[in-house]
Backbone as CSV, one residue per row, in Angstrom:
resi,resn,N_x,N_y,N_z,CA_x,CA_y,CA_z,C_x,C_y,C_z
1,UNK,-76.657,47.450,-140.653,-75.966,48.435,-141.454,-74.566,47.915,-141.750
2,UNK,-74.138,48.110,-142.973,-72.814,47.615,-143.321,-71.717,48.553,-142.814
3,UNK,-70.545,48.008,-142.633,-69.414,48.741,-142.049,-69.009,49.933,-142.910
4,UNK,-69.052,49.757,-144.239,-68.676,50.844,-145.133,-69.571,52.061,-144.972
5,UNK,-70.875,51.828,-144.859,-71.808,52.939,-144.677,-71.588,53.603,-143.326
6,UNK,-71.351,52.814,-142.308,-71.089,53.375,-140.983,-69.847,54.268,-141.003
7,UNK,-68.806,53.842,-141.690,-67.594,54.660,-141.806,-67.876,55.970,-142.533
8,UNK,-68.717,55.918,-143.575,-69.082,57.137,-144.297,-69.864,58.088,-143.390
9,UNK,-70.805,57.539,-142.624,-71.609,58.374,-141.735,-70.745,59.081,-140.701
10,UNK,-69.846,58.345,-140.101,-68.982,58.921,-139.058,-68.067,59.999,-139.632
11,UNK,-67.755,59.917,-140.929,-66.871,60.905,-141.542,-67.589,62.201,-141.928
12,UNK,-68.916,62.206,-141.907,-69.680,63.416,-142.249,-69.531,64.428,-141.114
13,UNK,-69.070,65.642,-141.437,-68.917,66.666,-140.400,-70.242,66.940,-139.690
14,UNK,-70.224,66.893,-138.374,-71.396,67.205,-137.572,-72.349,66.043,-137.334
15,UNK,-72.104,64.873,-137.948,-73.013,63.742,-137.755,-72.901,63.168,-136.340
16,UNK,-71.689,62.880,-135.906,-71.454,62.275,-134.598,-70.974,63.345,-133.630
17,UNK,-71.744,63.560,-132.598,-71.398,64.532,-131.563,-71.380,63.808,-130.223
18,UNK,-70.385,64.081,-129.433,-70.281,63.400,-128.134,-69.558,64.289,-127.143
19,UNK,-69.858,64.051,-125.874,-69.157,64.773,-124.816,-68.029,63.881,-124.300
20,UNK,-66.912,64.489,-124.055,-65.766,63.746,-123.533,-65.916,63.566,-122.027
21,UNK,-65.202,62.588,-121.508,-65.232,62.303,-120.077,-64.919,63.577,-119.295
22,UNK,-65.774,63.917,-118.376,-65.580,65.115,-117.566,-66.281,66.343,-118.126
23,UNK,-66.724,66.282,-119.370,-67.447,67.405,-119.961,-68.952,67.224,-119.724
24,UNK,-69.676,68.303,-119.871,-71.127,68.221,-119.744,-71.707,67.506,-120.951
25,UNK,-72.817,66.790,-120.731,-73.498,66.122,-121.834,-74.110,67.155,-122.777
26,UNK,-74.506,66.703,-123.947,-75.082,67.557,-124.978,-76.584,67.700,-124.708
27,UNK,-77.066,68.940,-124.750,-78.498,69.165,-124.572,-79.170,68.933,-125.927
28,UNK,-79.921,67.847,-126.030,-80.530,67.485,-127.307,-81.892,68.144,-127.506
29,UNK,-82.521,68.550,-126.445,-83.706,69.402,-126.440,-83.788,69.983,-125.034
30,UNK,-84.572,71.024,-124.825,-84.571,71.682,-123.518,-84.767,70.711,-122.349
31,UNK,-83.759,70.661,-121.490,-83.823,69.836,-120.293,-83.465,68.373,-120.482
32,UNK,-83.160,67.957,-121.718,-82.810,66.557,-121.993,-81.368,66.513,-122.500
33,UNK,-80.537,65.749,-121.795,-79.115,65.681,-122.108,-78.698,64.258,-122.468
34,UNK,-77.674,64.146,-123.304,-77.151,62.840,-123.710,-75.649,62.970,-123.959
35,UNK,-74.876,61.925,-123.670,-73.448,61.986,-123.969,-73.163,61.820,-125.467
36,UNK,-74.148,61.315,-126.231,-73.973,61.095,-127.665,-75.188,61.647,-128.402
37,UNK,-74.914,62.314,-129.534,-75.991,62.840,-130.359,-75.634,62.624,-131.820
38,UNK,-76.531,61.971,-132.562,-76.337,61.761,-133.994,-77.225,62.750,-134.740
39,UNK,-76.616,63.640,-135.487,-77.348,64.656,-136.233,-77.669,64.125,-137.625
40,UNK,-78.851,63.527,-137.785,-79.201,62.900,-139.063,-79.402,63.922,-140.178
41,UNK,-79.630,65.175,-139.820,-79.792,66.210,-140.843,-78.481,66.520,-141.553
42,UNK,-77.371,66.227,-140.920,-76.068,66.579,-141.500,-75.747,65.799,-142.768
43,UNK,-76.407,64.676,-143.008,-76.090,63.893,-144.217,-76.890,64.333,-145.438
44,UNK,-77.825,65.269,-145.275,-78.623,65.744,-146.402,-77.762,66.378,-147.485
45,UNK,-76.590,66.866,-147.129,-75.695,67.498,-148.112,-74.844,66.486,-148.869
46,UNK,-75.016,65.220,-148.566,-74.217,64.157,-149.190,-75.164,63.154,-149.854
47,UNK,-75.568,63.422,-151.101,-76.583,62.595,-151.766,-76.244,61.106,-151.835
48,UNK,-74.985,60.760,-152.036,-74.608,59.342,-152.113,-74.870,58.634,-150.787
49,UNK,-74.452,59.274,-149.699,-74.657,58.685,-148.375,-76.145,58.669,-148.033
50,UNK,-76.848,59.749,-148.346,-78.285,59.815,-148.098,-79.008,58.692,-148.838
51,UNK,-78.594,58.426,-150.076,-79.193,57.336,-150.845,-78.961,55.981,-150.202
52,UNK,-77.741,55.759,-149.709,-77.431,54.482,-149.052,-78.228,54.311,-147.763
53,UNK,-78.341,55.384,-146.982,-79.107,55.322,-145.737,-80.574,55.054,-146.050
54,UNK,-81.092,55.745,-147.048,-82.491,55.545,-147.451,-82.728,54.108,-147.884
55,UNK,-81.806,53.560,-148.647,-81.929,52.173,-149.099,-81.980,51.220,-147.908
56,UNK,-81.078,51.407,-146.946,-81.042,50.550,-145.760,-82.332,50.684,-144.948
57,UNK,-82.804,51.923,-144.778,-84.044,52.132,-144.030,-85.243,51.532,-144.759
58,UNK,-85.267,51.663,-146.079,-86.367,51.087,-146.860,-86.401,49.565,-146.699
59,UNK,-85.239,48.948,-146.649,-85.190,47.498,-146.430,-85.745,47.124,-145.058
60,UNK,-85.460,47.948,-144.059,-85.982,47.693,-142.717,-87.502,47.870,-142.664
61,UNK,-88.026,48.741,-143.514,-89.468,49.034,-143.527,-90.241,48.146,-144.491
62,UNK,-89.578,47.229,-145.123,-90.226,46.351,-146.101,-91.427,45.643,-145.475
63,UNK,-92.544,45.672,-146.184,-93.740,44.993,-145.707,-94.696,45.879,-144.930
64,UNK,-94.291,47.101,-144.614,-95.181,48.015,-143.902,-96.018,48.799,-144.903
65,UNK,-97.229,49.137,-144.517,-98.110,49.873,-145.419,-98.077,51.384,-145.180
66,UNK,-97.535,51.819,-144.039,-97.473,53.244,-143.721,-96.086,53.595,-143.195
67,UNK,-95.615,54.768,-143.564,-94.326,55.262,-143.081,-94.540,56.695,-142.615
68,UNK,-94.077,57.003,-141.409,-94.192,58.360,-140.883,-92.829,58.815,-140.395
69,UNK,-92.664,60.109,-140.270,-91.440,60.670,-139.725,-91.780,61.865,-138.859
70,UNK,-91.046,62.048,-137.775,-91.318,63.187,-136.904,-90.903,64.474,-137.601
71,UNK,-91.536,65.569,-137.228,-91.352,66.826,-137.949,-89.971,67.448,-137.807
72,UNK,-89.178,67.040,-136.866,-87.874,67.666,-136.657,-86.765,67.081,-137.518
73,UNK,-87.082,66.242,-138.441,-86.048,65.700,-139.323,-86.416,64.376,-139.941
74,UNK,-87.467,63.756,-139.465,-87.846,62.447,-139.971,-88.708,62.475,-141.216
75,UNK,-89.416,63.573,-141.439,-90.315,63.645,-142.591,-89.602,63.456,-143.924
76,UNK,-88.455,64.108,-144.154,-87.767,63.880,-145.431,-87.360,62.416,-145.622
77,UNK,-86.981,61.762,-144.538,-86.617,60.345,-144.643,-87.836,59.499,-144.974
78,UNK,-88.976,59.827,-144.380,-90.209,59.095,-144.676,-90.549,59.211,-146.154
79,UNK,-90.384,60.410,-146.711,-90.662,60.613,-148.133,-89.709,59.793,-148.990
80,UNK,-88.425,59.863,-148.681,-87.438,59.117,-149.475,-87.653,57.601,-149.378
81,UNK,-87.973,57.126,-148.199,-88.227,55.691,-148.006,-89.454,55.270,-148.792
82,UNK,-90.503,56.091,-148.755,-91.723,55.734,-149.477,-91.503,55.713,-150.985
83,UNK,-90.558,56.500,-151.473,-90.241,56.499,-152.901,-89.495,55.241,-153.321
84,UNK,-88.814,54.600,-152.397,-88.094,53.363,-152.693,-89.107,52.274,-152.979
């Protein structure tokens, strides 16, 4: 991923979530905690960034015959990647 895209992602409100030293970790699903959580759904409101992410993911998937996404947020990305 290029540095410019990474900077755009980090600037999206709600994309990067983290617990500070001494704070409790983030519960990412019941009973599962992490100090860092990336909310990939938060970029759906930013078409330019979503397009760049889709382009990068499509390049990573080049040569594959099937693309799937998990139901909690991956399905829209699978559709966008398959359209590339």
